[in-house]
N, C-alpha and C positions, 0 to 999 in steps of 0.2 A: 319939121319932123318927117323923116323918111319912114315909109311903111312897106311891108311885104306881106302878102296874103298867102296862107298855106292851108291845105285841107288835111286834117288828121282824124281818122276814124269817122269820116262824115261830118266833122265839125270844122267850121271855117274860122281860122284865127288871123287876127291882124297883129303882126309883129313889128315893133317900132325900133328905130335906131340900132339896127343890128351891128353897125360899124362902131358903136360907142365902146371905148376901151375901158373895161371895168377893172382890169388888173394892169394899170399903166406901165409898171416896171417890167411886165412880162409880155405885153402885147396881146393880152387875152380879152377878146371883145365879147359883147353880148351874144354874137353869133356862135362863138366858141363855147360859151356857157350853155346855150341851147343844145349845141351838138353833144356836149358832154352828158347832159341829163337825158338826152335821147338815147345815147349809147349805153348808159348805165341804168336806163329805165327798168329793164326786166329785173334787176337786182334791188333797186331802191323802192319801187312801188309797193311790194308786199309789206315793207316796213313803214310806209306812209299810210297805207289803206286803213280807213275808218278811224283815223286819229286826227284830233283837232290841231290843225297846223298853225304854228306861229311863224309868220313871215319875218325875216330880218332883211330889210331892203336897203340896197346901196344904189340909189338912182344915178349917182355921179361917180360910182366906182369905189373901190376899197380904201382909197386915200381920202375920201370925203365923208361927210356925215351920213349916218344910217339911222333907221328907225325900225322899231318892232311894230308889228300889226297882228293883233290877235283876232280882231273881228274880220270876217271875210268882207273884202271891199264891196260896197254897194253897187259898183259898176261892173260886177262880175257877169259873165254870160249866163244865160238862163240854164244852160246844161251843167254848170258847175254844181256838184253835190255839196250840200251843207248839212250841219247838225246844230242843234240847240244844246248848249252846255251851260250849267248854272254858274254864276259868279259867286263870290263869297257872301254877297248879300241875298243870294237866292234868285236874283234876276237872271233871265236867260240871255245868252250871247250867241249870235250866229257865227259859226266858224266854218272854214273851208275844209273839205275832205278831198285829198288828192288821191283818188282811186284809179286814175287812168292817165295815159300819156298826154292826152290833149289838155287835161287840167294841169299837169306838171309843166307843160310848155307855156300855158297861160300864166302860171305863177312865176316862171322864170322870165317871162317878158316884162314882169314888174320889177326885175332886178332883185328878186329875193334869192340872193346867192346862198344864204344859209337857211336850212330847213330844220326847225325845232319841233319836236313832238313829245307828248306826254307818254308815260309808261302804261297808260290805260287807253282803251278805245272809247270813242265818243258815246257809244251805246251803253257802256258800263264804266263810267268815269271813276267809280270808287274801287275798281278791281284791277290792280296792276298785273300785267302779264309777266313782268320780270322784276327782280330786285337788282339794283345797280349800285356799284361802288365807284364813285367818281374820284379818281386819284389825281390830285393837284399838287405839283411840286412847289414848295415855297422858295424864297430867295436862297440861293446856295445849293439847291437840289435841282434835279433835272429828270428827264423822262427815263433815264437809266435807273434812277432810284424808284420811279414808279413801276418799272418792270420788275424790280426785286419784290416790291409789295404785291404786285399782281400774281407773281409766282407763289408767294407765301399764301395768298388767298386761295389759289387753285389747290395747293397742297393741304390747306385747312379744310376745304370743302370735300375733297376726294373721299376721305374716310366716312363722311356724312352721306356719301352717295349723291352728292349734288354736282352735276356737270356745270361748268362755267365757261364763258366765252369772253374774249378780250378784243377790243378795238382801240385804235388810236383816237384821240379826241380831235386830231387835226390841228391841234395847237401844242400845248406843253405837256399834256398828261395822257392818261389811259383810262378807259372805262371797262370795268369788269361786270358782265351781266350774268345773272343766275335766272334762267327761264323758269317760270312756274306754270302759267297757262291753266290755272284752276279757278273756277268761278267762286270758290270759297275764300280765296286770298284777299286780304285787306291791306291798305297802306299802313294801318297801325301795326300790323304784323311785320311787314317788310321793314318799316322804319325801326321798330324795336329790335329786330334781329340784326340789321345792318349796323345799328349803333352799338350793340353789344359786341359784334365782331370788331368794329373799329376800336373800341375800348380795350379789348383783349390784345390786339396788335400793338396798341399804344403802350400797354403794360409790358409786353414781352419784347418789343423793339423800340425802346424809348428814344434812341438816337436816330431812328429812321422814320417813325410814324407818329402823327398826332391826330387825335379825333376832335381837337378843339377848333372852334370857328375863328377865334381871334387871330388876325394875321401875324401878330407879334409872336405867336406860338409856333409858327410854321417855318421859321428860318432853318434852312438846312434839312428840312424834313418833308415828308409827303403827307399832305392832309387828305384823309379819307372822308370825303363829303357824303356822309350817310343821309344827310337831310334831303338829298335829291329824291328820296323815296317818299314822295308827297304828291297828292292829287293836283296841287297847284303848280308843280314844277315841270319843266321840260328838259329834254336832252337833245343834243345835236343828233340828227338822224344818221345812221350808218350810211356811208357813200355820199353824204352831203359835202359840197364844197365848203371851205372856210374862207373868210375874208382876211386873207393875209397878203403879204407881198406877192407870193406865188399862189396859184390855184392848188392848194393842198387839200386832201380829202380825209374825212374821218373814215378809217378803213379797218376791216377785221383782220386779225392775225391768228394763225394757228399757234398753239402753245409752243410747239417745237421751234417755230420761227421766232417767237418772242425770246426763247432761251438763246438762240443763236445771236439775235440782235443784242441781247444783254451781254453776251460774252465778247462780242466785237467792240463794245464800248464806244460806239459813235452815235450820238443822239440824232444826227442828221439822217441816219438810215431809217429812222422811224417815220420820216416825212414822205408820205405816198402822194405823188402828183396825180393830176387828173388822167394823164396819159397812161401812167403805170396802173392806175385803178382800172381803167378800161381793159388794158392788156391782160391783167391778171384775172379779172372776172370772166373774160372770154375763155380762159383756160380752165378755171376752177369753179365757175359759177359763184353763187352766193355762199360765202363761208359763214354767214350769220343766219342762215335759213332755219337752223334748229332752235334759235332763240324764239321763233314764232310758233313752234310746234311741240317742243319737248315739255312734257308735263312732269312737274316735280313738286314735292311737298316739303316745306321747311320743317325741320325737326324742332322739338321743344328744347330750349336752352336750359 
């Protein structure tokens, strides 16, 4: 095993097997992964901060087996911040908090290509900061159909004075976030509201939308997965890599850009690579920053 030692913010890290090809068909090594997360760090770290990280690790690359790791590894350095979050049975579980660049680099050295986080912070696990609509295309549908649904959601929320923000999932679908950032918000509230919205769209757009979990109901339609609004669920973090053939990123889009992409009709244009993600954020900064700060209240349905 080859090792390289680096110092970040006064912390000494041992990085292993930097030459390992984690995206074999693209020649994207662990060194490239570390470089990407270093360059995107300023944008992604605020979205990871204080949230219980679920690692999705690909030690032999995206073409081989992976595993999820919710507990923070016991071999972690002493300076890695952790939190105790309750399991369903009430027992506490120690989780990693990626609050700084050195911890992010340590996590990526474990080949955790994908970073999944809950909608709530570790200190307030029952208080979601946002409501999310996970748009998942069934067989015969694609991300263009998801774009149509996302724009319908935006136009539905606008008269309610609810700002919404959209990002690619980095895979087949889109994620629409409605920031709330209020201590009074509960998951029961966001789940009830999101389910009601999904049912309304299912009723009004029966050939495009389904709110039903069963996969047999999704053919040719977009499934609005309202059940993600739950304390036990996680979402792929904005700017995280995805474990696909190419290093594609879950990336935020402005609504006008989504409209343009929908008009162009090319699903491939929704796929933002690591290089494009870095280039764009260097010009625009974090397009998802208001998701962390904008305070909104859900109206009564």
